[in-house]
C-alpha positions as CSV (number, residue, x, y, z in Angstrom):
1,M,91.3,89.4,77.2
2,T,93.1,90.0,74.2
3,K,91.7,93.8,73.2
4,K,92.4,94.5,77.0
5,V,96.0,93.5,76.9
6,L,96.5,95.5,73.6
7,L,94.8,98.3,74.7
8,F,96.9,98.6,77.7
9,A,99.8,97.8,75.7
10,F,98.8,100.7,73.4
11,L,98.4,103.0,76.5
12,I,101.4,102.5,77.8
13,F,103.3,103.0,74.8
14,G,101.3,106.1,74.1
15,I,102.6,107.6,77.5
16,V,106.3,106.0,77.4
17,S,106.4,107.6,73.7
18,H,105.8,111.2,75.3
19,A,107.1,110.7,78.5
20,Q,107.9,114.5,78.2
21,K,104.4,115.3,78.1
22,A,101.4,115.3,80.8
23,Q,98.9,112.5,79.4
24,R,95.5,113.8,79.6
25,I,93.0,110.5,79.8
26,G,88.9,111.0,80.6
27,Y,86.3,108.3,80.8
28,I,82.9,108.3,79.8
29,D,80.3,105.7,81.7
30,M,78.4,105.0,78.1
31,E,75.4,103.0,80.1
32,Y,75.1,106.2,82.5
33,I,74.9,108.5,79.4
34,L,72.3,106.5,77.2
35,E,70.3,105.8,80.2
36,N,69.8,109.8,80.5
37,I,69.1,110.2,76.5
38,P,64.9,109.6,76.2
39,E,65.4,109.1,72.7
40,Y,67.4,105.9,73.7
41,Q,64.9,104.8,76.3
42,E,62.1,105.2,73.7
43,A,64.3,103.2,70.8
44,Q,64.8,100.8,73.6
45,A,61.2,100.0,74.5
46,K,60.4,99.8,71.2
47,I,63.2,97.2,70.0
48,N,61.8,95.2,73.0
49,A,58.3,95.3,72.2
50,K,59.0,94.1,68.8
51,A,61.4,91.5,69.8
52,I,58.7,90.2,72.5
53,S,56.0,90.5,69.5
54,W,58.4,88.4,66.9
55,Q,59.1,85.8,69.9
56,N,55.3,85.4,70.6
57,N,54.7,84.7,67.3
58,I,57.5,82.1,66.8
59,E,56.3,80.4,69.7
60,K,53.0,80.4,68.5
61,K,53.7,78.8,65.2
62,Q,55.9,76.0,67.3
63,Q,53.1,75.2,69.2
64,E,50.8,74.9,66.0
65,I,53.8,72.6,64.8
66,E,53.6,70.4,67.6
67,A,50.3,70.0,67.4
68,L,49.9,68.9,64.0
69,K,52.6,66.3,65.0
70,A,50.9,64.7,67.8
71,E,47.6,65.0,65.7
72,L,49.6,62.9,63.2
73,N,50.8,60.6,65.6
74,N,47.6,59.7,66.6
75,E,45.6,59.4,63.6
76,K,48.6,57.7,61.4
77,V,47.0,54.1,61.7
78,L,43.8,55.6,60.5
79,L,45.3,56.9,57.3
80,T,46.4,56.2,54.1
81,E,50.1,56.0,53.2
82,E,49.5,58.6,50.7
83,L,47.7,61.3,53.2
84,V,50.6,60.4,56.2
85,F,53.0,61.5,53.3
86,E,51.2,64.7,52.8
87,K,50.6,65.5,56.4
88,E,54.5,64.9,57.0
89,E,55.2,67.2,54.4
90,D,53.3,69.9,55.0
91,I,54.9,69.8,58.6
92,E,58.1,69.9,56.9
93,I,57.2,73.2,55.3
94,L,56.2,74.6,58.3
95,E,59.3,73.7,59.8
96,F,61.3,75.0,57.1
97,D,59.4,78.5,57.6
98,L,59.5,78.9,61.2
99,K,63.5,78.2,60.9
100,N,63.5,80.9,58.4
101,L,61.4,83.3,60.5
102,Q,63.3,82.9,63.0
103,V,66.8,84.0,61.2
104,N,64.8,86.9,59.4
105,Y,63.9,87.8,63.1
106,F,66.6,87.3,65.4
107,G,69.7,86.3,62.6
108,V,73.2,88.1,62.5
109,N,71.3,90.7,59.5
110,G,67.8,89.9,60.6
111,D,64.9,92.6,61.3
112,L,66.2,93.0,64.9
113,F,69.7,93.9,64.0
114,F,68.7,96.4,61.3
115,L,66.0,98.0,64.0
116,R,69.0,98.9,66.3
117,Q,70.8,100.2,63.3
118,Q,67.9,102.6,62.5
119,L,66.6,103.6,65.9
120,V,70.2,102.8,68.2
121,Q,72.9,103.9,65.7
122,P,71.8,107.4,65.3
123,I,71.7,108.2,69.2
124,Q,75.5,106.5,69.7
125,D,76.9,108.2,66.9
126,L,75.6,111.6,68.7
127,V,77.7,110.2,71.9
128,Y,80.5,109.5,69.8
129,N,80.5,112.7,68.3
130,S,80.2,114.6,71.3
131,V,82.6,112.7,72.9
132,Q,85.4,113.6,70.3
133,D,84.3,117.1,70.6
134,I,85.1,117.8,74.2
135,A,88.1,115.5,73.4
136,T,89.7,118.0,70.9
137,K,88.5,121.2,72.8
138,R,89.5,119.9,76.3
139,K,92.8,118.2,74.6
140,Y,92.4,114.9,76.3
141,D,94.8,112.2,74.6
142,F,92.3,109.3,75.6
143,V,89.2,108.6,76.6
144,L,87.5,105.4,78.0
145,D,84.4,103.8,78.3
146,N,84.0,102.6,81.9
147,S,81.3,100.4,81.4
148,S,82.7,98.5,78.3
149,S,84.6,94.8,78.8
150,L,87.9,97.2,80.0
151,I,88.4,96.7,83.2
152,M,89.1,100.0,85.6
153,L,90.3,99.0,88.8
154,Y,89.8,103.0,90.0
155,T,88.6,106.1,88.7
156,N,88.9,109.3,90.0
157,K,85.3,111.0,89.4
158,T,87.3,114.0,88.5
159,Y,88.3,113.1,84.7
160,D,84.8,111.3,84.7
161,I,83.2,113.5,81.5
162,S,79.9,111.5,81.5
163,E,78.0,114.9,83.0
164,L,79.9,116.9,80.1
165,V,78.6,114.6,77.3
166,L,75.5,114.7,78.5
167,T,75.2,118.5,78.3
168,A,76.6,118.8,74.9
169,I,74.3,116.0,73.8
170,T,71.5,118.3,75.0
171,R,72.8,121.6,73.8
172,S,73.2,120.0,70.4
173,K,69.8,118.8,70.3
174,K,68.5,122.0,71.3
175,A,70.5,123.8,69.0
176,A,68.9,121.2,65.9
177,A,65.3,121.9,67.4
178,V,66.3,126.0,67.3
179,N,67.6,125.5,63.6
180,E,64.5,123.1,62.3
181,K,62.3,126.0,64.1
182,R,63.9,128.9,62.1
183,N,63.9,127.2,59.2
184,Q,60.0,126.0,59.3
185,K,59.0,129.5,59.9
186,K,61.3,130.5,56.7
187,N,59.7,128.2,55.1
188,N,56.3,129.6,56.2
189,N,56.8,133.0,55.5
190,T,58.8,132.4,51.9
191,N,57.1,130.1,49.7
192,E,59.3,130.8,46.3
193,Q,62.6,131.2,48.4
194,P,63.6,127.5,49.1
195,T,65.5,127.2,52.5
196,V,69.2,127.2,52.0
197,V,71.1,124.3,53.7
198,S,74.9,124.5,54.7
199,E,77.2,122.3,52.4
200,E,77.7,120.1,55.6
201,T,74.3,120.4,56.4
202,Q,73.1,118.5,52.9
203,K,76.0,116.3,53.0
204,K,75.0,114.9,55.9
205,L,71.2,114.4,54.9
206,T,72.5,113.0,51.7
207,D,74.5,110.3,53.8
208,R,71.5,109.7,56.1
209,E,69.3,109.2,53.1
210,A,71.6,107.2,51.5
211,K,72.3,104.7,54.1
212,Q,68.7,104.3,54.7
213,A,68.0,103.5,50.9
214,E,70.5,100.9,51.1
215,L,69.4,99.6,54.5
216,K,66.1,99.3,52.6
217,K,67.5,97.5,49.6
218,K,69.1,94.8,51.4
219,I,66.4,94.2,53.8
220,E,63.8,93.9,50.5
221,E,66.9,91.6,48.4
222,R,67.1,89.3,51.9
223,K,63.0,89.1,51.8
224,A,63.5,87.7,48.3
225,A,66.1,85.5,48.4
226,Q,64.4,83.5,51.2
227,L,60.8,83.6,49.4
228,K,62.8,82.1,46.5
229,K,64.4,79.5,48.6
230,R,60.9,78.9,50.3
231,E,59.6,78.8,46.6
232,E,62.0,76.2,45.7
233,L,61.8,74.2,48.3
234,K,58.0,73.9,48.1
235,A,58.4,72.7,44.6
236,A,61.3,70.2,44.9
237,I,58.6,69.0,47.7
238,E,55.3,69.2,45.6
239,A,57.3,67.2,42.6
240,K,58.5,64.5,45.2
241,R,55.0,64.3,46.3
242,Q,53.5,64.0,42.9
243,K,56.1,61.6,42.1
244,R,55.4,59.2,45.1
245,I,51.4,59.5,44.2
246,K,52.1,58.5,40.6
247,E,54.4,55.8,42.6
248,I,51.2,54.7,44.3
249,E,48.7,55.0,41.1
250,D,51.0,52.8,39.1
251,A,51.8,50.2,41.5
252,K,47.9,49.5,42.3
253,K,47.0,49.6,38.7
254,A,49.9,46.9,38.6
255,K,47.8,45.0,41.1
256,E,44.8,45.4,39.4
257,E,45.8,44.4,35.9
258,K,47.1,41.3,38.1
259,N,44.2,40.7,39.7
260,K,42.4,40.7,36.2
261,N,44.5,38.4,34.7
262,N,44.6,36.1,37.7
């Protein structure tokens, strides 16, 4: 609600500040644009498939834990105190691993978040760049998103530039494909001469590679931290278990000594 109020206040302020100048305002339907980009649909399909696979994996492990709990509950009266303690520890480790798995998959910085960044972010950037290019060329003062949380009570289709954005994206992809084909042809014809890449293109490629490397590094660091935490927990539980076993053994020896003395 606060964001809406601030945005409307900004628009009103801009219109009042430039009363002498007619304001040019356009809008887009982001959902419509993304639905008409095949690469976005493919990315969403991959993300949904992964999410379903991860959720199934979580549910399977949860069922395994529940089965172990039920088994322990049924056999508890037949087991020694030591065996009960060991089985409870095993279940505790599995539950800890399951919680970590849920965070790794669907947490704030989980695999789903990074997968969206890898697959969807480049497409969204392409849309935003096309919108900025159209806004600059056609001299729009504001471009709003009709599918966002902003409530637009009335829209005139005359100012809907969604189709222009889609056309610009299609043209951009075709130009990129032509350039790629031309570069491949040059590479095939000239083995000694490397393909000449513009400074701007090289910068974009370098930035993209740097982002991918940083993303990969973050994933590896997060997995290493989770593994370390898990090993520390296992070590703590094992130490606790060994201490408990020693206490049981000491108690048995003390009882045996007492019986011998008697």
